[in-house]
C-alpha positions as a Markdown table, in Angstrom:
| # | Residue | x | y | z |
|---|---|---|---|---|
| 1 | Met | 13.8 | -9.2 | -20.8 |
| 2 | Lys | 12.7 | -11.9 | -18.4 |
| 3 | Leu | 13.0 | -11.2 | -14.7 |
| 4 | Thr | 15.3 | -13.7 | -13.1 |
| 5 | Ala | 16.6 | -14.0 | -9.5 |
| 6 | Ala | 16.8 | -10.6 | -7.9 |
| 7 | Ile | 20.6 | -10.5 | -7.4 |
| 8 | Ser | 21.5 | -11.5 | -11.0 |
| 9 | Tyr | 18.9 | -9.2 | -12.4 |
| 10 | Arg | 20.1 | -6.4 | -10.3 |
| 11 | Glu | 23.7 | -6.9 | -11.6 |
| 12 | His | 22.3 | -7.0 | -15.1 |
| 13 | Ile | 20.6 | -3.6 | -14.6 |
| 14 | Lys | 23.7 | -2.1 | -13.1 |
| 15 | Lys | 25.6 | -2.9 | -16.2 |
| 16 | Gln | 22.8 | -1.9 | -18.6 |
| 17 | Leu | 22.5 | 1.5 | -16.9 |
| 18 | Gly | 26.2 | 2.3 | -16.8 |
| 19 | Gly | 26.7 | 1.8 | -13.1 |
| 20 | Lys | 24.2 | 4.4 | -11.9 |
| 21 | Phe | 23.2 | 2.1 | -8.9 |
| 22 | Met | 26.8 | 2.0 | -7.7 |
| 23 | Asp | 27.4 | 5.8 | -7.4 |
| 24 | Lys | 26.5 | 6.2 | -3.8 |
| 25 | Ser | 26.9 | 4.3 | -0.5 |
| 26 | Gln | 24.2 | 1.7 | -0.1 |
| 27 | Lys | 24.2 | 2.4 | 3.7 |
| 28 | Asn | 21.2 | 4.6 | 4.4 |
| 29 | Lys | 20.4 | 4.9 | 0.7 |
| 30 | Val | 16.7 | 4.9 | 0.0 |
| 31 | Ser | 15.3 | 3.2 | -3.1 |
| 32 | Val | 12.1 | 5.1 | -4.1 |
| 33 | Ile | 10.0 | 3.0 | -6.4 |
| 34 | Ile | 7.5 | 4.9 | -8.5 |
| 35 | Pro | 5.1 | 2.8 | -10.8 |
| 36 | Val | 4.0 | 4.8 | -13.7 |
| 37 | Tyr | 1.1 | 4.0 | -16.0 |
| 38 | Asn | -0.3 | 6.9 | -18.1 |
| 39 | Gly | 0.7 | 9.3 | -15.4 |
| 40 | Glu | 1.7 | 12.3 | -17.5 |
| 41 | Arg | -0.7 | 14.7 | -15.7 |
| 42 | Phe | 0.9 | 14.4 | -12.3 |
| 43 | Ile | 4.3 | 12.8 | -12.8 |
| 44 | Glu | 6.2 | 16.1 | -12.7 |
| 45 | Gln | 4.7 | 17.1 | -9.4 |
| 46 | Cys | 5.4 | 13.6 | -8.0 |
| 47 | Leu | 9.0 | 13.5 | -9.2 |
| 48 | Asn | 9.8 | 17.1 | -8.2 |
| 49 | Ser | 8.6 | 16.3 | -4.6 |
| 50 | Val | 11.0 | 13.3 | -4.5 |
| 51 | Leu | 14.0 | 15.0 | -6.2 |
| 52 | Asn | 13.7 | 18.0 | -3.9 |
| 53 | Gln | 13.9 | 15.9 | -0.7 |
| 54 | Thr | 16.2 | 17.3 | 2.0 |
| 55 | Tyr | 17.6 | 13.7 | 2.0 |
| 56 | Glu | 19.7 | 13.2 | -1.1 |
| 57 | Asn | 21.0 | 9.7 | -0.9 |
| 58 | Leu | 18.3 | 8.3 | -3.1 |
| 59 | Glu | 17.9 | 6.0 | -6.1 |
| 60 | Ile | 14.6 | 6.8 | -7.8 |
| 61 | Ile | 13.4 | 3.8 | -9.7 |
| 62 | Cys | 10.6 | 4.7 | -12.2 |
| 63 | Ile | 8.9 | 1.7 | -13.7 |
| 64 | Asn | 7.1 | 2.7 | -16.9 |
| 65 | Asp | 4.4 | 0.1 | -16.9 |
| 66 | Gly | 3.4 | 0.1 | -20.6 |
| 67 | Ser | 2.2 | 3.7 | -20.6 |
| 68 | Thr | 0.6 | 4.9 | -23.9 |
| 69 | Asp | 0.8 | 8.6 | -23.1 |
| 70 | Gln | 3.8 | 10.9 | -22.7 |
| 71 | Ser | 4.9 | 9.4 | -19.4 |
| 72 | Leu | 8.0 | 7.7 | -20.7 |
| 73 | Lys | 9.2 | 10.8 | -22.5 |
| 74 | Lys | 8.9 | 12.8 | -19.3 |
| 75 | Leu | 10.7 | 10.1 | -17.3 |
| 76 | Lys | 13.6 | 10.1 | -19.7 |
| 77 | Glu | 13.9 | 13.9 | -19.4 |
| 78 | Tyr | 14.2 | 13.6 | -15.7 |
| 79 | Ala | 16.7 | 10.8 | -15.9 |
| 80 | Ala | 18.8 | 12.9 | -18.3 |
| 81 | Lys | 19.0 | 15.7 | -15.7 |
| 82 | Asp | 19.5 | 13.8 | -12.5 |
| 83 | Asp | 21.6 | 10.6 | -12.3 |
| 84 | Arg | 19.6 | 9.4 | -9.3 |
| 85 | Val | 16.6 | 8.7 | -11.6 |
| 86 | Val | 16.5 | 5.3 | -13.3 |
| 87 | Val | 13.8 | 4.4 | -15.8 |
| 88 | Leu | 12.8 | 0.8 | -16.5 |
| 89 | Ser | 10.2 | 0.1 | -19.1 |
| 90 | Gln | 8.1 | -3.0 | -19.3 |
| 91 | Glu | 4.9 | -4.3 | -20.8 |
| 92 | Asn | 1.9 | -3.5 | -18.6 |
| 93 | Lys | 1.9 | -5.7 | -15.5 |
| 94 | Gly | -0.2 | -3.6 | -13.2 |
| 95 | Met | 0.7 | -1.9 | -10.0 |
| 96 | Ser | 1.9 | -5.2 | -8.4 |
| 97 | Gly | 4.1 | -6.1 | -11.3 |
| 98 | Ala | 5.6 | -2.6 | -11.5 |
| 99 | Arg | 6.4 | -2.5 | -7.8 |
| 100 | Asn | 7.9 | -6.0 | -7.8 |
| 101 | Ser | 10.1 | -5.1 | -10.7 |
| 102 | Gly | 11.3 | -2.1 | -8.8 |
| 103 | Met | 12.1 | -4.2 | -5.7 |
| 104 | Asp | 14.0 | -6.6 | -7.9 |
| 105 | Ile | 16.6 | -4.0 | -8.8 |
| 106 | Ala | 16.5 | -1.8 | -5.7 |
| 107 | Thr | 19.9 | -1.6 | -3.9 |
| 108 | Gly | 19.1 | 0.9 | -1.1 |
| 109 | Gln | 19.1 | 0.0 | 2.6 |
| 110 | Tyr | 15.5 | 1.2 | 2.7 |
| 111 | Ile | 12.6 | 1.0 | 0.2 |
| 112 | Ala | 9.9 | 3.5 | -0.3 |
| 113 | Phe | 6.9 | 3.5 | -2.7 |
| 114 | Val | 5.3 | 6.6 | -4.1 |
| 115 | Asp | 2.4 | 6.5 | -6.5 |
| 116 | Cys | 2.9 | 8.6 | -9.6 |
| 117 | Asp | -0.3 | 10.7 | -9.0 |
| 118 | Asp | 0.7 | 11.6 | -5.4 |
| 119 | Tyr | 3.4 | 13.7 | -3.9 |
| 120 | Ile | 5.4 | 13.9 | -0.7 |
| 121 | Asp | 6.6 | 16.5 | 1.8 |
| 122 | Val | 10.3 | 17.5 | 1.0 |
| 123 | Thr | 11.3 | 16.3 | 4.5 |
| 124 | Met | 9.5 | 12.9 | 4.4 |
| 125 | Ile | 12.4 | 10.6 | 3.6 |
| 126 | Glu | 14.9 | 12.3 | 5.9 |
| 127 | Lys | 12.5 | 12.1 | 8.8 |
| 128 | Leu | 11.6 | 8.4 | 8.2 |
| 129 | Val | 15.2 | 7.4 | 7.8 |
| 130 | Asp | 16.1 | 9.2 | 11.0 |
| 131 | Ile | 13.5 | 7.3 | 12.9 |
| 132 | Ala | 14.5 | 4.0 | 11.3 |
| 133 | Asn | 18.2 | 4.5 | 12.2 |
| 134 | Arg | 17.3 | 5.5 | 15.8 |
| 135 | Thr | 14.9 | 2.6 | 16.4 |
| 136 | Asp | 16.1 | -0.1 | 14.0 |
| 137 | Ala | 12.4 | -0.5 | 13.0 |
| 138 | Glu | 11.8 | -2.6 | 9.9 |
| 139 | Ile | 8.8 | -0.3 | 9.0 |
| 140 | Val | 8.5 | 3.4 | 9.6 |
| 141 | Ile | 5.1 | 5.0 | 8.9 |
| 142 | Thr | 4.0 | 8.6 | 8.3 |
| 143 | Asn | 0.6 | 10.1 | 8.6 |
| 144 | Ile | -1.1 | 11.2 | 5.4 |
| 145 | Leu | -3.3 | 14.0 | 4.0 |
| 146 | Leu | -5.9 | 13.6 | 1.3 |
| 147 | Phe | -5.6 | 16.1 | -1.6 |
| 148 | Phe | -8.9 | 16.4 | -3.5 |
| 149 | Glu | -8.1 | 17.2 | -7.1 |
| 150 | Asp | -11.6 | 18.5 | -7.9 |
| 151 | Thr | -11.8 | 21.0 | -5.0 |
| 152 | Leu | -8.1 | 21.5 | -4.1 |
| 153 | Gln | -9.0 | 20.8 | -0.5 |
| 154 | Ile | -6.6 | 19.0 | 1.8 |
| 155 | Lys | -8.0 | 16.9 | 4.7 |
| 156 | Ser | -6.7 | 14.8 | 7.5 |
| 157 | Phe | -7.8 | 11.1 | 7.2 |
| 158 | Arg | -6.4 | 8.9 | 9.9 |
| 159 | Asp | -6.7 | 8.3 | 13.6 |
| 160 | Glu | -4.7 | 11.3 | 15.0 |
| 161 | Pro | -4.8 | 10.3 | 18.7 |
| 162 | Leu | -3.6 | 6.8 | 17.8 |
| 163 | Tyr | -0.6 | 8.2 | 15.8 |
| 164 | Tyr | 0.4 | 10.6 | 18.6 |
| 165 | Ser | 0.1 | 7.9 | 21.2 |
| 166 | Leu | 2.6 | 5.7 | 19.3 |
| 167 | Arg | 5.1 | 8.4 | 18.3 |
| 168 | Lys | 7.6 | 7.8 | 21.1 |
| 169 | Thr | 8.0 | 4.0 | 20.9 |
| 170 | Thr | 8.3 | 1.0 | 18.6 |
| 171 | Phe | 5.6 | -1.5 | 18.6 |
| 172 | Thr | 4.3 | -4.7 | 17.0 |
| 173 | Leu | 0.9 | -5.3 | 15.5 |
| 174 | Asn | -0.1 | -7.2 | 18.7 |
| 175 | Gln | 0.8 | -4.1 | 20.7 |
| 176 | Ala | -1.0 | -1.7 | 18.4 |
| 177 | Pro | -3.9 | -3.6 | 16.8 |
| 178 | Glu | -5.6 | -0.5 | 15.3 |
| 179 | Met | -2.7 | 0.0 | 12.9 |
| 180 | Ile | -4.1 | -2.9 | 10.8 |
| 181 | Lys | -6.9 | -0.6 | 9.7 |
| 182 | His | -4.5 | 2.0 | 8.2 |
| 183 | Val | -3.6 | 0.3 | 5.0 |
| 184 | Gly | -0.9 | 1.6 | 2.6 |
| 185 | Val | 2.6 | 1.0 | 1.3 |
| 186 | Trp | 3.3 | 4.5 | 0.1 |
| 187 | Asp | 3.1 | 6.0 | 3.5 |
| 188 | Arg | 6.2 | 4.2 | 4.9 |
| 189 | Ile | 9.7 | 3.0 | 4.4 |
| 190 | Phe | 10.8 | -0.6 | 4.8 |
| 191 | Gln | 14.2 | -2.1 | 5.5 |
| 192 | Arg | 15.2 | -3.9 | 2.3 |
| 193 | Asp | 16.8 | -6.8 | 4.2 |
| 194 | Phe | 13.5 | -7.3 | 6.0 |
| 195 | Ile | 11.7 | -7.5 | 2.7 |
| 196 | Glu | 14.2 | -9.8 | 1.1 |
| 197 | Lys | 14.6 | -12.1 | 4.1 |
| 198 | Asn | 10.9 | -12.7 | 4.2 |
| 199 | Lys | 10.5 | -12.8 | 0.4 |
| 200 | Phe | 7.7 | -10.3 | 0.5 |
| 201 | Arg | 6.2 | -9.5 | -2.9 |
| 202 | Phe | 2.9 | -8.0 | -4.2 |
| 203 | Ile | 0.3 | -10.4 | -5.3 |
| 204 | Asp | 0.3 | -10.3 | -9.1 |
| 205 | Lys | -2.6 | -9.0 | -11.1 |
| 206 | Val | -5.1 | -8.1 | -8.4 |
| 207 | Thr | -6.4 | -4.8 | -7.1 |
| 208 | Tyr | -5.9 | -3.9 | -3.4 |
| 209 | Glu | -2.5 | -5.5 | -3.6 |
| 210 | Asp | -1.2 | -2.9 | -1.1 |
| 211 | Ala | -3.5 | -4.2 | 1.6 |
| 212 | Ala | -2.0 | -7.7 | 1.4 |
| 213 | Phe | 1.6 | -6.4 | 1.4 |
| 214 | Cys | 0.9 | -3.9 | 4.1 |
| 215 | Ile | -0.7 | -6.3 | 6.6 |
| 216 | Glu | 1.6 | -9.2 | 5.8 |
| 217 | Thr | 4.7 | -7.1 | 6.5 |
| 218 | Glu | 3.1 | -5.7 | 9.7 |
| 219 | Ile | 2.4 | -9.2 | 10.9 |
| 220 | Lys | 6.1 | -10.2 | 10.5 |
| 221 | Ala | 7.7 | -7.0 | 11.8 |
| 222 | Arg | 9.3 | -7.1 | 15.2 |
| 223 | Lys | 9.6 | -3.3 | 15.3 |
| 224 | Ile | 7.3 | -0.7 | 13.7 |
| 225 | Ala | 7.7 | 3.0 | 14.3 |
| 226 | Leu | 5.8 | 6.1 | 13.1 |
| 227 | Thr | 5.6 | 9.8 | 13.0 |
| 228 | Pro | 2.2 | 11.6 | 13.4 |
| 229 | Glu | 3.4 | 14.3 | 10.9 |
| 230 | His | 1.4 | 14.4 | 7.7 |
| 231 | Leu | 4.2 | 13.9 | 5.1 |
| 232 | Tyr | 2.4 | 12.0 | 2.2 |
| 233 | Phe | -0.3 | 13.6 | 0.0 |
| 234 | Tyr | -2.7 | 11.1 | -1.4 |
| 235 | Arg | -4.6 | 12.5 | -4.4 |
| 236 | Lys | -8.3 | 11.9 | -4.6 |
| 237 | Asn | -11.0 | 12.5 | -7.2 |
| 238 | Ala | -8.6 | 12.7 | -10.1 |
| 239 | Gly | -10.5 | 10.1 | -12.1 |
| 240 | Gly | -7.8 | 7.5 | -12.4 |
| 241 | Ser | -7.3 | 5.9 | -9.0 |
| 242 | Ile | -8.7 | 2.6 | -7.9 |
| 243 | Thr | -11.1 | 4.3 | -5.4 |
| 244 | Asp | -12.4 | 6.4 | -8.2 |
| 245 | Lys | -13.2 | 3.3 | -10.4 |
| 246 | Glu | -14.2 | 0.6 | -7.9 |
| 247 | Lys | -17.8 | 1.6 | -7.4 |
| 248 | Asn | -19.1 | 0.5 | -10.8 |
| 249 | Asn | -16.7 | -2.4 | -11.4 |
| 250 | Asp | -17.5 | -5.7 | -9.7 |
| 251 | Asn | -14.1 | -7.2 | -10.7 |
| 252 | Tyr | -12.6 | -4.9 | -8.0 |
| 253 | Lys | -15.0 | -6.4 | -5.5 |
| 254 | Arg | -13.9 | -9.9 | -6.5 |
| 255 | Asp | -10.3 | -8.9 | -6.0 |
| 256 | Tyr | -11.3 | -7.5 | -2.5 |
| 257 | Ile | -12.4 | -11.0 | -1.5 |
| 258 | Lys | -9.3 | -12.7 | -2.9 |
| 259 | Val | -7.0 | -10.3 | -1.2 |
| 260 | Gln | -8.8 | -10.5 | 2.1 |
| 261 | Arg | -8.7 | -14.3 | 2.1 |
| 262 | Phe | -4.9 | -14.0 | 1.6 |
| 263 | Ile | -4.6 | -11.7 | 4.6 |
| 264 | Gln | -6.8 | -13.9 | 6.7 |
| 265 | Glu | -4.5 | -16.9 | 5.9 |
| 266 | Gln | -1.5 | -14.8 | 7.0 |
| 267 | Leu | -3.2 | -13.9 | 10.3 |
| 268 | Lys | -4.1 | -17.6 | 10.9 |
| 269 | Gln | -0.4 | -18.6 | 10.5 |
| 270 | Ser | 0.7 | -15.9 | 12.9 |
| 271 | Asp | 0.3 | -15.5 | 16.7 |
| 272 | Met | -1.9 | -12.4 | 16.5 |
| 273 | Asn | -4.1 | -11.9 | 19.5 |
| 274 | Asn | -7.9 | -11.4 | 19.5 |
| 275 | Glu | -7.6 | -7.6 | 19.5 |
| 276 | Val | -5.7 | -7.8 | 16.2 |
| 277 | Trp | -8.4 | -10.0 | 14.8 |
| 278 | Arg | -11.1 | -7.7 | 16.1 |
| 279 | Ala | -9.5 | -4.7 | 14.5 |
| 280 | Tyr | -8.9 | -6.5 | 11.3 |
| 281 | Leu | -12.5 | -7.7 | 11.1 |
| 282 | Glu | -13.8 | -4.2 | 11.7 |
| 283 | Tyr | -11.6 | -3.1 | 8.8 |
| 284 | Phe | -12.8 | -6.0 | 6.6 |
| 285 | Phe | -16.5 | -5.7 | 7.3 |
| 286 | Ser | -16.6 | -1.9 | 6.9 |
| 287 | Tyr | -15.2 | -2.2 | 3.4 |
| 288 | Ala | -17.3 | -5.3 | 2.7 |
| 289 | Ile | -20.4 | -3.2 | 3.4 |
| 290 | Met | -19.2 | -0.5 | 1.0 |
| 291 | His | -18.6 | -3.1 | -1.7 |
| 292 | Gln | -21.9 | -4.8 | -0.9 |
| 293 | Lys | -23.8 | -1.6 | -1.4 |
| 294 | Asn | -22.0 | -0.9 | -4.7 |
| 295 | Ala | -22.8 | -4.3 | -6.3 |
| 296 | Thr | -24.1 | -3.5 | -9.8 |
| 297 | Thr | -26.6 | -6.4 | -10.0 |
| 298 | Phe | -28.6 | -8.4 | -7.6 |
| 299 | Arg | -26.9 | -11.6 | -8.9 |
| 300 | Phe | -23.5 | -10.2 | -7.9 |
| 301 | Tyr | -24.9 | -8.8 | -4.7 |
| 302 | Arg | -25.9 | -12.4 | -3.8 |
| 303 | Trp | -22.5 | -13.8 | -4.8 |
| 304 | Phe | -20.6 | -11.2 | -2.6 |
| 305 | Phe | -23.0 | -11.8 | 0.3 |
| 306 | Arg | -22.3 | -15.5 | 0.2 |
| 307 | Gln | -18.5 | -14.9 | 0.1 |
| 308 | Val | -18.6 | -12.7 | 3.1 |
| 309 | Gln | -21.0 | -15.1 | 4.8 |
| 310 | Ser | -18.5 | -17.9 | 4.4 |
| 311 | Ile | -15.7 | -15.8 | 5.8 |
| 312 | Leu | -17.8 | -14.9 | 8.8 |
| 313 | Ala | -18.5 | -18.6 | 9.4 |
| 314 | Glu | -14.7 | -19.2 | 9.9 |
| 315 | Gln | -14.4 | -16.6 | 12.6 |
| 316 | Pro | -14.6 | -17.6 | 16.3 |
| 317 | Lys | -17.6 | -16.1 | 18.1 |
| 318 | Glu | -15.4 | -14.6 | 20.8 |
| 319 | Thr | -13.6 | -12.5 | 18.2 |
| 320 | Thr | -16.7 | -11.2 | 16.4 |
| 321 | Asp | -18.4 | -10.5 | 19.8 |
| 322 | Leu | -15.6 | -7.9 | 20.4 |
| 323 | Ile | -16.9 | -5.7 | 17.5 |
| 324 | Asn | -18.9 | -2.7 | 18.8 |
| 325 | Asp | -19.7 | -0.8 | 15.6 |
| 326 | Ile | -23.5 | -0.8 | 15.2 |
| 327 | Lys | -23.5 | -0.9 | 11.3 |
| 328 | Ile | -21.1 | -3.8 | 11.3 |
| 329 | Lys | -23.1 | -5.7 | 13.9 |
| 330 | Glu | -26.2 | -5.2 | 11.8 |
| 331 | Tyr | -24.4 | -6.5 | 8.7 |
| 332 | Ile | -23.2 | -9.5 | 10.7 |
| 333 | Asn | -26.7 | -10.2 | 11.8 |
| 334 | Tyr | -27.9 | -10.2 | 8.1 |
| 335 | Leu | -25.1 | -12.7 | 7.3 |
| 336 | Lys | -25.6 | -15.0 | 10.3 |
| 337 | Asn | -29.4 | -15.2 | 9.8 |
| 338 | Asn | -29.2 | -15.4 | 6.0 |
| 339 | Lys | -31.2 | -12.2 | 5.5 |
| 340 | Leu | -30.0 | -11.6 | 1.9 |
| 341 | Leu | -33.1 | -9.8 | 0.7 |
| 342 | Gln | -33.4 | -7.7 | 3.9 |
| 343 | Ser | -29.8 | -6.6 | 3.6 |
| 344 | Tyr | -30.4 | -5.7 | -0.1 |
| 345 | Leu | -33.3 | -3.5 | 0.7 |
| 346 | Lys | -31.7 | -1.8 | 3.7 |
| 347 | Leu | -28.0 | -1.4 | 3.0 |
């Protein structure tokens, strides 16, 4: 079935699914979108964490994105037991295509994204909706914990002092520039009207699509709020995530450049101040260094170096001069002075 305009498609799905989407009030309803591709190992833990939320006014949209394992069977079993679960199958379109399909049929006042190999605290949706209703924030963010599958360890990851300092207020990206470094879409809820008004969608068929969506929405938001509580559990070292695969695949590094160019264009079109640009460039260069180190051949190393070099050339000196990180400043020196071989030997 071809995706058409969101409203007509949404009406089509309502009829196809026997009116499931019309069972509950759309006011304060949260559409939880879960892309699923060969997620049979973890989908039960993920879905249980969503179904057991203290907040019950949910529609749980599971997009089976061409899975070849038992994911679809498990999803259908959950849908048969709980009428809040809706399963839509499609040919594999990747994470972007799955999330976009979910947004096209979502009817809730708020939209949340959960990856099928992660799980959430049972109070997460209730707490984020409460903040959204009290503050009228278009985006409400939670802190996260990393869950390491291989060791079963759970670790904090983000800037704790920053999150606590922002917990009692709403803010814009200009007012809290460091938030641009904390990329994610699964750690937050969005007002659906905000998404539809601005026609936000994930860039199709690229990796790191969440970075583009995250930063573009933060740029446009007039009110962002957060809680410092750790309510989202991000699974690491399970063997299937992008971060597990990116080291030895140069295509991911090409996507990184493509996505970052998109983000930079959004920043240029906005009225973001120099501190936002400084924080963004620290984020950009820190991951560029990681990708640069992991280039699989010298030929690709050189290509990536030239790409980052051209991006640096577009930045005003007064912005790059604000960067204090020693490793980043050293990398910038390599780029500015065309020290390709020296960087290859030392990074």
